[in-house]
ZAVEX-184670 format. One record per residue (C-alpha): x, y, z; residue in one letter; residue number from 1. Coordinates in steps of 0.5 Angstrom, whole numbers, padded with zeros to 4 digits. Layout:
// ZAVEX-184670
+-------+-------+-------+------+-----+
!     X !     Y !     Z ! code ! pos !
+-------+-------+-------+------+-----+
!     X !     Y !     Z !    A ! NUM !
...
+-------+-------+-------+------+-----+
***
This chain:
// ZAVEX-184670
+-------+-------+-------+------+-----+
!     X !     Y !     Z ! code ! pos !
+-------+-------+-------+------+-----+
!  0076 ! -0059 !  0128 !    X !   1 !
!  0081 ! -0055 !  0132 !    X !   2 !
!  0079 ! -0049 !  0137 !    X !   3 !
!  0082 ! -0042 !  0137 !    X !   4 !
!  0083 ! -0044 !  0128 !    X !   5 !
!  0085 ! -0037 !  0125 !    X !   6 !
!  0080 ! -0035 !  0120 !    X !   7 !
!  0083 ! -0034 !  0114 !    X !   8 !
!  0088 ! -0040 !  0114 !    X !   9 !
!  0085 ! -0045 !  0108 !    X !  10 !
!  0089 ! -0043 !  0102 !    X !  11 !
!  0086 ! -0049 !  0099 !    X !  12 !
!  0078 ! -0045 !  0099 !    X !  13 !
!  0075 ! -0051 !  0104 !    X !  14 !
!  0071 ! -0048 !  0110 !    X !  15 !
!  0073 ! -0047 !  0117 !    X !  16 !
!  0070 ! -0047 !  0123 !    X !  17 !
!  0072 ! -0045 !  0131 !    X !  18 !
!  0072 ! -0042 !  0137 !    X !  19 !
!  0074 ! -0035 !  0139 !    X !  20 !
!  0075 ! -0035 !  0146 !    X !  21 !
!  0075 ! -0028 !  0145 !    X !  22 !
!  0068 ! -0027 !  0145 !    X !  23 !
!  0066 ! -0034 !  0147 !    X !  24 !
!  0062 ! -0036 !  0141 !    X !  25 !
!  0064 ! -0040 !  0135 !    X !  26 !
!  0065 ! -0038 !  0127 !    X !  27 !
!  0065 ! -0041 !  0121 !    X !  28 !
!  0068 ! -0038 !  0114 !    X !  29 !
!  0067 ! -0041 !  0108 !    X !  30 !
!  0070 ! -0039 !  0101 !    X !  31 !
!  0064 ! -0037 !  0095 !    X !  32 !
!  0068 ! -0036 !  0090 !    X !  33 !
!  0072 ! -0029 !  0087 !    X !  34 !
!  0071 ! -0021 !  0088 !    X !  35 !
!  0071 ! -0017 !  0082 !    X !  36 !
!  0077 ! -0014 !  0085 !    X !  37 !
!  0081 ! -0022 !  0085 !    X !  38 !
!  0081 ! -0023 !  0092 !    X !  39 !
!  0078 ! -0029 !  0095 !    X !  40 !
!  0070 ! -0028 !  0098 !    X !  41 !
!  0069 ! -0031 !  0104 !    X !  42 !
!  0063 ! -0030 !  0108 !    X !  43 !
!  0063 ! -0030 !  0116 !    X !  44 !
!  0057 ! -0033 !  0120 !    X !  45 !
!  0057 ! -0033 !  0128 !    X !  46 !
!  0053 ! -0038 !  0133 !    X !  47 !
!  0052 ! -0039 !  0141 !    X !  48 !
!  0055 ! -0047 !  0140 !    X !  49 !
!  0059 ! -0051 !  0134 !    X !  50 !
!  0053 ! -0054 !  0131 !    X !  51 !
!  0049 ! -0048 !  0130 !    X !  52 !
!  0055 ! -0046 !  0126 !    X !  53 !
!  0055 ! -0052 !  0122 !    X !  54 !
!  0048 ! -0051 !  0120 !    X !  55 !
!  0050 ! -0044 !  0118 !    X !  56 !
!  0057 ! -0046 !  0114 !    X !  57 !
!  0052 ! -0052 !  0111 !    X !  58 !
!  0048 ! -0047 !  0108 !    X !  59 !
!  0052 ! -0043 !  0104 !    X !  60 !
!  0056 ! -0048 !  0102 !    X !  61 !
!  0049 ! -0051 !  0099 !    X !  62 !
!  0048 ! -0044 !  0096 !    X !  63 !
!  0055 ! -0044 !  0093 !    X !  64 !
!  0055 ! -0051 !  0090 !    X !  65 !
!  0048 ! -0050 !  0088 !    X !  66 !
!  0051 ! -0044 !  0083 !    X !  67 !
!  0046 ! -0039 !  0087 !    X !  68 !
!  0051 ! -0035 !  0092 !    X !  69 !
!  0048 ! -0028 !  0093 !    X !  70 !
!  0053 ! -0023 !  0092 !    X !  71 !
!  0057 ! -0020 !  0099 !    X !  72 !
!  0055 ! -0015 !  0103 !    X !  73 !
!  0047 ! -0014 !  0106 !    X !  74 !
!  0041 ! -0015 !  0101 !    X !  75 !
!  0038 ! -0008 !  0099 !    X !  76 !
!  0031 ! -0007 !  0102 !    X !  77 !
!  0025 ! -0008 !  0098 !    X !  78 !
!  0024 ! -0001 !  0097 !    X !  79 !
!  0032 !  0000 !  0095 !    X !  80 !
!  0031 ! -0006 !  0090 !    X !  81 !
!  0025 ! -0003 !  0087 !    X !  82 !
!  0027 !  0004 !  0086 !    X !  83 !
!  0034 !  0000 !  0083 !    X !  84 !
!  0028 ! -0003 !  0079 !    X !  85 !
!  0023 !  0002 !  0077 !    X !  86 !
!  0029 !  0007 !  0076 !    X !  87 !
!  0035 !  0004 !  0072 !    X !  88 !
!  0033 ! -0003 !  0070 !    X !  89 !
!  0025 ! -0001 !  0067 !    X !  90 !
!  0028 !  0006 !  0063 !    X !  91 !
!  0033 !  0001 !  0060 !    X !  92 !
!  0026 ! -0003 !  0057 !    X !  93 !
!  0022 !  0004 !  0056 !    X !  94 !
!  0029 !  0006 !  0051 !    X !  95 !
!  0029 ! -0001 !  0048 !    X !  96 !
!  0022 !  0000 !  0046 !    X !  97 !
!  0020 ! -0007 !  0051 !    X !  98 !
!  0016 ! -0003 !  0055 !    X !  99 !
!  0012 !  0003 !  0054 !    X ! 100 !
!  0012 !  0009 !  0058 !    X ! 101 !
!  0006 !  0010 !  0060 !    X ! 102 !
!  0006 !  0003 !  0063 !    X ! 103 !
!  0013 !  0005 !  0068 !    X ! 104 !
!  0008 !  0011 !  0070 !    X ! 105 !
!  0003 !  0005 !  0073 !    X ! 106 !
!  0009 !  0001 !  0075 !    X ! 107 !
!  0011 !  0006 !  0079 !    X ! 108 !
!  0005 !  0009 !  0082 !    X ! 109 !
!  0003 !  0002 !  0084 !    X ! 110 !
!  0009 !  0002 !  0088 !    X ! 111 !
!  0009 !  0009 !  0091 !    X ! 112 !
!  0002 !  0007 !  0094 !    X ! 113 !
!  0001 !  0000 !  0095 !    X ! 114 !
!  0008 ! -0004 !  0095 !    X ! 115 !
!  0013 !  0001 !  0099 !    X ! 116 !
!  0009 !  0003 !  0104 !    X ! 117 !
!  0007 ! -0005 !  0105 !    X ! 118 !
!  0012 ! -0009 !  0105 !    X ! 119 !
!  0018 ! -0003 !  0103 !    X ! 120 !
!  0021 ! -0004 !  0111 !    X ! 121 !
!  0023 ! -0012 !  0110 !    X ! 122 !
!  0030 ! -0014 !  0107 !    X ! 123 !
!  0030 ! -0018 !  0101 !    X ! 124 !
!  0032 ! -0024 !  0102 !    X ! 125 !
!  0028 ! -0024 !  0109 !    X ! 126 !
!  0021 ! -0022 !  0105 !    X ! 127 !
!  0017 ! -0028 !  0106 !    X ! 128 !
!  0010 ! -0031 !  0103 !    X ! 129 !
!  0006 ! -0029 !  0109 !    X ! 130 !
!  0008 ! -0022 !  0108 !    X ! 131 !
!  0006 ! -0021 !  0101 !    X ! 132 !
! -0001 ! -0025 !  0104 !    X ! 133 !
! -0002 ! -0020 !  0109 !    X ! 134 !
!  0000 ! -0014 !  0104 !    X ! 135 !
! -0005 ! -0016 !  0100 !    X ! 136 !
! -0010 ! -0017 !  0105 !    X ! 137 !
! -0009 ! -0010 !  0107 !    X ! 138 !
! -0010 ! -0008 !  0100 !    X ! 139 !
! -0017 ! -0011 !  0099 !    X ! 140 !
! -0019 ! -0009 !  0106 !    X ! 141 !
! -0017 ! -0001 !  0102 !    X ! 142 !
! -0022 ! -0003 !  0098 !    X ! 143 !
! -0018 ! -0005 !  0092 !    X ! 144 !
! -0020 ! -0009 !  0086 !    X ! 145 !
! -0018 ! -0016 !  0085 !    X ! 146 !
! -0015 ! -0014 !  0078 !    X ! 147 !
! -0012 ! -0009 !  0082 !    X ! 148 !
! -0009 ! -0013 !  0087 !    X ! 149 !
! -0006 ! -0018 !  0081 !    X ! 150 !
! -0002 ! -0012 !  0076 !    X ! 151 !
!  0002 ! -0011 !  0084 !    X ! 152 !
!  0003 ! -0017 !  0085 !    X ! 153 !
!  0006 ! -0018 !  0077 !    X ! 154 !
!  0009 ! -0012 !  0079 !    X ! 155 !
!  0013 ! -0015 !  0085 !    X ! 156 !
!  0013 ! -0022 !  0082 !    X ! 157 !
!  0017 ! -0019 !  0075 !    X ! 158 !
!  0022 ! -0015 !  0081 !    X ! 159 !
!  0023 ! -0021 !  0085 !    X ! 160 !
!  0026 ! -0025 !  0078 !    X ! 161 !
!  0030 ! -0020 !  0076 !    X ! 162 !
!  0033 ! -0020 !  0083 !    X ! 163 !
!  0035 ! -0027 !  0083 !    X ! 164 !
!  0037 ! -0027 !  0076 !    X ! 165 !
!  0043 ! -0023 !  0079 !    X ! 166 !
!  0044 ! -0027 !  0085 !    X ! 167 !
!  0040 ! -0022 !  0090 !    X ! 168 !
!  0035 ! -0028 !  0092 !    X ! 169 !
!  0036 ! -0035 !  0091 !    X ! 170 !
!  0029 ! -0036 !  0090 !    X ! 171 !
!  0022 ! -0031 !  0088 !    X ! 172 !
!  0018 ! -0032 !  0094 !    X ! 173 !
!  0012 ! -0029 !  0089 !    X ! 174 !
!  0012 ! -0035 !  0086 !    X ! 175 !
!  0010 ! -0039 !  0091 !    X ! 176 !
!  0003 ! -0036 !  0093 !    X ! 177 !
! -0002 ! -0036 !  0088 !    X ! 178 !
! -0003 ! -0030 !  0085 !    X ! 179 !
! -0010 ! -0026 !  0086 !    X ! 180 !
! -0015 ! -0028 !  0081 !    X ! 181 !
! -0017 ! -0023 !  0076 !    X ! 182 !
! -0025 ! -0021 !  0077 !    X ! 183 !
! -0030 ! -0023 !  0072 !    X ! 184 !
! -0030 ! -0018 !  0065 !    X ! 185 !
! -0035 ! -0019 !  0061 !    X ! 186 !
! -0034 ! -0014 !  0055 !    X ! 187 !
! -0040 ! -0011 !  0052 !    X ! 188 !
! -0039 ! -0011 !  0044 !    X ! 189 !
! -0044 ! -0006 !  0041 !    X ! 190 !
! -0049 ! -0010 !  0036 !    X ! 191 !
! -0049 ! -0009 !  0029 !    X ! 192 !
! -0055 ! -0004 !  0029 !    X ! 193 !
! -0052 !  0000 !  0035 !    X ! 194 !
! -0045 !  0001 !  0032 !    X ! 195 !
! -0050 !  0004 !  0025 !    X ! 196 !
! -0053 !  0008 !  0030 !    X ! 197 !
! -0046 !  0010 !  0032 !    X ! 198 !
! -0043 !  0011 !  0025 !    X ! 199 !
! -0050 !  0015 !  0023 !    X ! 200 !
! -0049 !  0020 !  0029 !    X ! 201 !
! -0042 !  0021 !  0028 !    X ! 202 !
! -0044 !  0024 !  0021 !    X ! 203 !
! -0042 !  0032 !  0020 !    X ! 204 !
! -0038 !  0032 !  0026 !    X ! 205 !
! -0032 !  0033 !  0027 !    X ! 206 !
! -0026 !  0027 !  0025 !    X ! 207 !
! -0032 !  0022 !  0024 !    X ! 208 !
! -0028 !  0018 !  0020 !    X ! 209 !
! -0024 !  0016 !  0027 !    X ! 210 !
! -0030 !  0012 !  0029 !    X ! 211 !
! -0031 !  0008 !  0022 !    X ! 212 !
! -0024 !  0007 !  0022 !    X ! 213 !
! -0025 !  0004 !  0030 !    X ! 214 !
! -0030 !  0001 !  0029 !    X ! 215 !
! -0028 ! -0003 !  0023 !    X ! 216 !
! -0021 ! -0004 !  0023 !    X ! 217 !
! -0021 ! -0006 !  0032 !    X ! 218 !
! -0015 !  0000 !  0032 !    X ! 219 !
! -0013 !  0001 !  0039 !    X ! 220 !
! -0014 !  0009 !  0042 !    X ! 221 !
! -0007 !  0010 !  0042 !    X ! 222 !
! -0006 !  0007 !  0034 !    X ! 223 !
! -0012 !  0011 !  0032 !    X ! 224 !
! -0009 !  0017 !  0034 !    X ! 225 !
! -0003 !  0015 !  0032 !    X ! 226 !
! -0005 !  0014 !  0026 !    X ! 227 !
! -0001 !  0018 !  0020 !    X ! 228 !
! -0002 !  0019 !  0013 !    X ! 229 !
!  0004 !  0016 !  0011 !    X ! 230 !
!  0002 !  0009 !  0012 !    X ! 231 !
! -0005 !  0010 !  0010 !    X ! 232 !
! -0006 !  0010 !  0002 !    X ! 233 !
! -0012 !  0011 ! -0001 !    X ! 234 !
! -0012 !  0008 ! -0008 !    X ! 235 !
! -0010 !  0001 ! -0006 !    X ! 236 !
! -0013 !  0002 !  0002 !    X ! 237 !
! -0007 ! -0001 !  0005 !    X ! 238 !
! -0007 !  0002 !  0012 !    X ! 239 !
! -0001 !  0000 !  0017 !    X ! 240 !
! -0001 !  0001 !  0024 !    X ! 241 !
!  0005 !  0001 !  0027 !    X ! 242 !
!  0006 !  0006 !  0031 !    X ! 243 !
!  0001 !  0009 !  0037 !    X ! 244 !
!  0002 !  0016 !  0040 !    X ! 245 !
!  0004 !  0016 !  0048 !    X ! 246 !
!  0004 !  0022 !  0052 !    X ! 247 !
!  0010 !  0023 !  0057 !    X ! 248 !
!  0008 !  0023 !  0064 !    X ! 249 !
!  0009 !  0031 !  0067 !    X ! 250 !
!  0015 !  0032 !  0071 !    X ! 251 !
!  0016 !  0037 !  0077 !    X ! 252 !
!  0021 !  0043 !  0074 !    X ! 253 !
!  0022 !  0047 !  0081 !    X ! 254 !
!  0028 !  0044 !  0085 !    X ! 255 !
!  0022 !  0043 !  0091 !    X ! 256 !
!  0017 !  0038 !  0089 !    X ! 257 !
!  0015 !  0038 !  0096 !    X ! 258 !
!  0013 !  0045 !  0097 !    X ! 259 !
!  0010 !  0045 !  0089 !    X ! 260 !
!  0005 !  0040 !  0091 !    X ! 261 !
!  0003 !  0041 !  0097 !    X ! 262 !
! -0003 !  0046 !  0096 !    X ! 263 !
! -0006 !  0040 !  0091 !    X ! 264 !
! -0005 !  0035 !  0095 !    X ! 265 !
! -0011 !  0034 !  0100 !    X ! 266 !
! -0013 !  0027 !  0099 !    X ! 267 !
! -0019 !  0024 !  0102 !    X ! 268 !
! -0021 !  0018 !  0105 !    X ! 269 !
! -0024 !  0013 !  0101 !    X ! 270 !
! -0030 !  0008 !  0105 !    X ! 271 !
! -0026 !  0004 !  0109 !    X ! 272 !
! -0020 !  0006 !  0108 !    X ! 273 !
! -0014 !  0004 !  0112 !    X ! 274 !
! -0008 !  0007 !  0109 !    X ! 275 !
! -0008 !  0015 !  0112 !    X ! 276 !
! -0012 !  0014 !  0118 !    X ! 277 !
! -0005 !  0012 !  0122 !    X ! 278 !
! -0001 !  0018 !  0119 !    X ! 279 !
!  0000 !  0024 !  0124 !    X ! 280 !
! -0005 !  0029 !  0124 !    X ! 281 !
! -0011 !  0024 !  0122 !    X ! 282 !
! -0016 !  0023 !  0127 !    X ! 283 !
! -0017 !  0016 !  0129 !    X ! 284 !
! -0025 !  0016 !  0125 !    X ! 285 !
! -0022 !  0018 !  0118 !    X ! 286 !
! -0023 !  0012 !  0116 !    X ! 287 !
! -0030 !  0011 !  0118 !    X ! 288 !
! -0032 !  0019 !  0116 !    X ! 289 !
! -0029 !  0020 !  0111 !    X ! 290 !
! -0025 !  0026 !  0114 !    X ! 291 !
! -0021 !  0029 !  0110 !    X ! 292 !
! -0013 !  0028 !  0111 !    X ! 293 !
! -0008 !  0034 !  0114 !    X ! 294 !
! -0004 !  0037 !  0108 !    X ! 295 !
!  0002 !  0033 !  0106 !    X ! 296 !
!  0007 !  0035 !  0100 !    X ! 297 !
!  0008 !  0031 !  0093 !    X ! 298 !
!  0013 !  0025 !  0095 !    X ! 299 !
!  0020 !  0026 !  0091 !    X ! 300 !
!  0017 !  0022 !  0085 !    X ! 301 !
!  0010 !  0024 !  0085 !    X ! 302 !
!  0008 !  0026 !  0078 !    X ! 303 !
!  0000 !  0026 !  0080 !    X ! 304 !
!  0000 !  0035 !  0081 !    X ! 305 !
!  0006 !  0036 !  0077 !    X ! 306 !
!  0002 !  0038 !  0071 !    X ! 307 !
!  0001 !  0045 !  0075 !    X ! 308 !
!  0008 !  0046 !  0077 !    X ! 309 !
!  0010 !  0053 !  0074 !    X ! 310 !
!  0016 !  0049 !  0071 !    X ! 311 !
!  0014 !  0043 !  0069 !    X ! 312 !
!  0018 !  0038 !  0064 !    X ! 313 !
!  0014 !  0033 !  0060 !    X ! 314 !
!  0009 !  0032 !  0057 !    X ! 315 !
!  0011 !  0031 !  0050 !    X ! 316 !
!  0008 !  0027 !  0045 !    X ! 317 !
!  0012 !  0021 !  0043 !    X ! 318 !
!  0010 !  0016 !  0037 !    X ! 319 !
!  0013 !  0008 !  0039 !    X ! 320 !
!  0012 !  0002 !  0036 !    X ! 321 !
!  0005 ! -0003 !  0037 !    X ! 322 !
!  0005 ! -0007 !  0042 !    X ! 323 !
!  0008 ! -0015 !  0039 !    X ! 324 !
!  0013 ! -0016 !  0034 !    X ! 325 !
!  0009 ! -0016 !  0027 !    X ! 326 !
!  0007 ! -0011 !  0023 !    X ! 327 !
!  0001 ! -0012 !  0020 !    X ! 328 !
! -0003 ! -0008 !  0014 !    X ! 329 !
! -0009 ! -0008 !  0014 !    X ! 330 !
! -0014 ! -0007 !  0008 !    X ! 331 !
! -0019 ! -0001 !  0009 !    X ! 332 !
! -0026 ! -0003 !  0006 !    X ! 333 !
! -0028 !  0000 !  0001 !    X ! 334 !
! -0033 !  0004 !  0004 !    X ! 335 !
! -0029 !  0008 !  0009 !    X ! 336 !
! -0024 !  0010 !  0004 !    X ! 337 !
! -0028 !  0016 !  0000 !    X ! 338 !
! -0029 !  0018 !  0008 !    X ! 339 !
! -0022 !  0018 !  0009 !    X ! 340 !
! -0021 !  0022 !  0003 !    X ! 341 !
! -0027 !  0027 !  0004 !    X ! 342 !
! -0023 !  0028 !  0011 !    X ! 343 !
! -0016 !  0029 !  0008 !    X ! 344 !
! -0020 !  0035 !  0005 !    X ! 345 !
! -0023 !  0038 !  0009 !    X ! 346 !
! -0015 !  0038 !  0014 !    X ! 347 !
! -0013 !  0041 !  0008 !    X ! 348 !
! -0018 !  0047 !  0009 !    X ! 349 !
! -0017 !  0047 !  0015 !    X ! 350 !
! -0009 !  0047 !  0015 !    X ! 351 !
! -0009 !  0053 !  0010 !    X ! 352 !
! -0014 !  0057 !  0015 !    X ! 353 !
! -0010 !  0057 !  0021 !    X ! 354 !
! -0004 !  0058 !  0017 !    X ! 355 !
!  0002 !  0060 !  0022 !    X ! 356 !
! -0001 !  0056 !  0027 !    X ! 357 !
! -0001 !  0049 !  0024 !    X ! 358 !
!  0003 !  0044 !  0027 !    X ! 359 !
!  0005 !  0040 !  0022 !    X ! 360 !
!  0005 !  0032 !  0025 !    X ! 361 !
!  0003 !  0029 !  0020 !    X ! 362 !
! -0003 !  0026 !  0023 !    X ! 363 !
! -0009 !  0023 !  0020 !    X ! 364 !
! -0014 !  0026 !  0026 !    X ! 365 !
! -0011 !  0032 !  0030 !    X ! 366 !
! -0014 !  0037 !  0033 !    X ! 367 !
! -0016 !  0044 !  0029 !    X ! 368 !
! -0009 !  0047 !  0029 !    X ! 369 !
! -0006 !  0040 !  0027 !    X ! 370 !
! -0004 !  0038 !  0034 !    X ! 371 !
! -0005 !  0030 !  0037 !    X ! 372 !
! -0012 !  0029 !  0041 !    X ! 373 !
! -0012 !  0029 !  0047 !    X ! 374 !
! -0013 !  0022 !  0050 !    X ! 375 !
! -0019 !  0024 !  0055 !    X ! 376 !
! -0022 !  0029 !  0050 !    X ! 377 !
! -0022 !  0023 !  0046 !    X ! 378 !
! -0026 !  0019 !  0051 !    X ! 379 !
! -0030 !  0025 !  0053 !    X ! 380 !
! -0032 !  0025 !  0045 !    X ! 381 !
! -0034 !  0017 !  0045 !    X ! 382 !
! -0038 !  0019 !  0051 !    X ! 383 !
! -0042 !  0024 !  0048 !    X ! 384 !
! -0043 !  0020 !  0041 !    X ! 385 !
! -0045 !  0014 !  0045 !    X ! 386 !
! -0051 !  0019 !  0048 !    X ! 387 !
! -0053 !  0022 !  0041 !    X ! 388 !
! -0054 !  0016 !  0039 !    X ! 389 !
! -0058 !  0012 !  0043 !    X ! 390 !
! -0054 !  0007 !  0045 !    X ! 391 !
! -0052 !  0003 !  0052 !    X ! 392 !
! -0046 !  0006 !  0055 !    X ! 393 !
! -0039 !  0002 !  0054 !    X ! 394 !
! -0032 !  0004 !  0054 !    X ! 395 !
! -0028 !  0006 !  0048 !    X ! 396 !
! -0024 !  0000 !  0047 !    X ! 397 !
! -0031 ! -0004 !  0047 !    X ! 398 !
! -0031 ! -0001 !  0040 !    X ! 399 !
! -0026 ! -0005 !  0038 !    X ! 400 !
! -0028 ! -0012 !  0042 !    X ! 401 !
! -0034 ! -0010 !  0037 !    X ! 402 !
! -0030 ! -0010 !  0031 !    X ! 403 !
! -0028 ! -0018 !  0033 !    X ! 404 !
! -0035 ! -0019 !  0034 !    X ! 405 !
! -0037 ! -0017 !  0027 !    X ! 406 !
! -0032 ! -0020 !  0024 !    X ! 407 !
! -0033 ! -0027 !  0027 !    X ! 408 !
! -0041 ! -0026 !  0024 !    X ! 409 !
! -0039 ! -0024 !  0018 !    X ! 410 !
! -0036 ! -0031 !  0018 !    X ! 411 !
! -0028 ! -0029 !  0018 !    X ! 412 !
! -0023 ! -0034 !  0020 !    X ! 413 !
! -0020 ! -0033 !  0027 !    X ! 414 !
! -0013 ! -0033 !  0025 !    X ! 415 !
! -0015 ! -0028 !  0020 !    X ! 416 !
! -0019 ! -0024 !  0026 !    X ! 417 !
! -0012 ! -0025 !  0030 !    X ! 418 !
! -0007 ! -0022 !  0026 !    X ! 419 !
! -0012 ! -0016 !  0024 !    X ! 420 !
! -0013 ! -0014 !  0032 !    X ! 421 !
! -0005 ! -0015 !  0032 !    X ! 422 !
! -0006 ! -0021 !  0039 !    X ! 423 !
!  0001 ! -0025 !  0040 !    X ! 424 !
! -0004 ! -0031 !  0042 !    X ! 425 !
! -0010 ! -0033 !  0038 !    X ! 426 !
! -0013 ! -0034 !  0046 !    X ! 427 !
! -0013 ! -0027 !  0046 !    X ! 428 !
! -0017 ! -0026 !  0040 !    X ! 429 !
! -0022 ! -0031 !  0043 !    X ! 430 !
! -0025 ! -0026 !  0049 !    X ! 431 !
! -0025 ! -0020 !  0045 !    X ! 432 !
! -0030 ! -0025 !  0040 !    X ! 433 !
! -0038 ! -0025 !  0043 !    X ! 434 !
! -0042 ! -0030 !  0037 !    X ! 435 !
! -0048 ! -0025 !  0035 !    X ! 436 !
! -0055 ! -0028 !  0039 !    X ! 437 !
! -0058 ! -0029 !  0032 !    X ! 438 !
! -0052 ! -0035 !  0031 !    X ! 439 !
! -0053 ! -0037 !  0039 !    X ! 440 !
! -0061 ! -0038 !  0036 !    X ! 441 !
! -0059 ! -0040 !  0029 !    X ! 442 !
! -0055 ! -0046 !  0033 !    X ! 443 !
! -0060 ! -0048 !  0037 !    X ! 444 !
! -0065 ! -0048 !  0032 !    X ! 445 !
! -0060 ! -0053 !  0027 !    X ! 446 !
! -0058 ! -0058 !  0033 !    X ! 447 !
! -0066 ! -0058 !  0035 !    X ! 448 !
! -0067 ! -0060 !  0027 !    X ! 449 !
! -0061 ! -0065 !  0027 !    X ! 450 !
! -0064 ! -0069 !  0034 !    X ! 451 !
! -0072 ! -0068 !  0033 !    X ! 452 !
! -0073 ! -0065 !  0026 !    X ! 453 !
! -0073 ! -0069 !  0019 !    X ! 454 !
! -0068 ! -0069 !  0016 !    X ! 455 !
! -0068 ! -0067 !  0008 !    X ! 456 !
! -0067 ! -0073 !  0004 !    X ! 457 !
! -0061 ! -0071 ! -0001 !    X ! 458 !
! -0062 ! -0071 ! -0008 !    X ! 459 !
! -0059 ! -0076 ! -0012 !    X ! 460 !
! -0061 ! -0074 ! -0019 !    X ! 461 !
+-------+-------+-------+------+-----+
***
């Protein structure tokens, strides 16, 4: 190789390596392709000796030949790429129905609280598995559960996967480490007698049929809240729960969210907290004493206190397709139809009393003025109902697990239960089905009879 060879004297596209007396270093140029404007995409590498530059040139050539050429220019940091991913790419997924607005809000929250503070300073192409493992260790030390850390890992892995597709990265480093193990969760479906107590306690209360629908059909909370009369046939009993009702997050409508949120943003450190103790003005023993950290203004994309903004925006309720591509048609139990007809008559009476104050959404279960039910208030009503029924405490989603378990107890085929619950995989349905203890005892008695009992003789007549 010639010394002092000009950098751009390779019209045939071959790489060039030469020594420059101007700076006393070796330089390498590699043609990686063609830029968007039609000019050659030439990458430059520099080093102290020829061997170092030769190795750098060979790395670029291997990337080019393997079709893993990174776009020209400096690679973005993790913070810059997460901003692009959450503010440009994900909103398109929300608009197309592939991503729920509430899911995007959760992505933004976890990125703001954990991904950016712990990994945001790294360049995307220099992010190593060791960096991610150290960040996860800090999350565990801050008291996060393994399920939350797993969610953060999946968010980051998905963002890096898109970066690889767009040739910003050569590999997804999130796939090089073992993903965090989710915490073992045992659902607590209600037994048949407990389910009957719940329905008995709901009698006479407003929207009592809402809990009958949840336990009989296993619909999700958003699906029950978003169920409309036009998708229910009270003659044939067909129910088409094709939509969920979700509420968009509140956004600051003022010009300075920092000043607006300053009076509300007063985080208190949790036990073993490692997030706030190094912030300016925070005492060294903040994590141990639970000291209230100094006031901090809301970050630019904070929505935690946007509902208190005098000029707040968003918060509207929107219908979106339920999970999955299927459009199931469920058959309402005959015993439930009279409850729905009675509920419709009471709702018509409420509409007549409200007059012009009634807002017509077409919802089956709504507030006294016709507006959609609030998720939090719906959850509170469920908790109060459990106390009134005298059964064990449980999540609202446990009603869905209860429906699956009760269907299995009635010898309904697992594939039918899968269609009713709307699962894409039967393995998901199996996690929703918990055999009643009576069936487990019966199985033990049958096995004992088969092994040690006297089998009945077949009747040959």
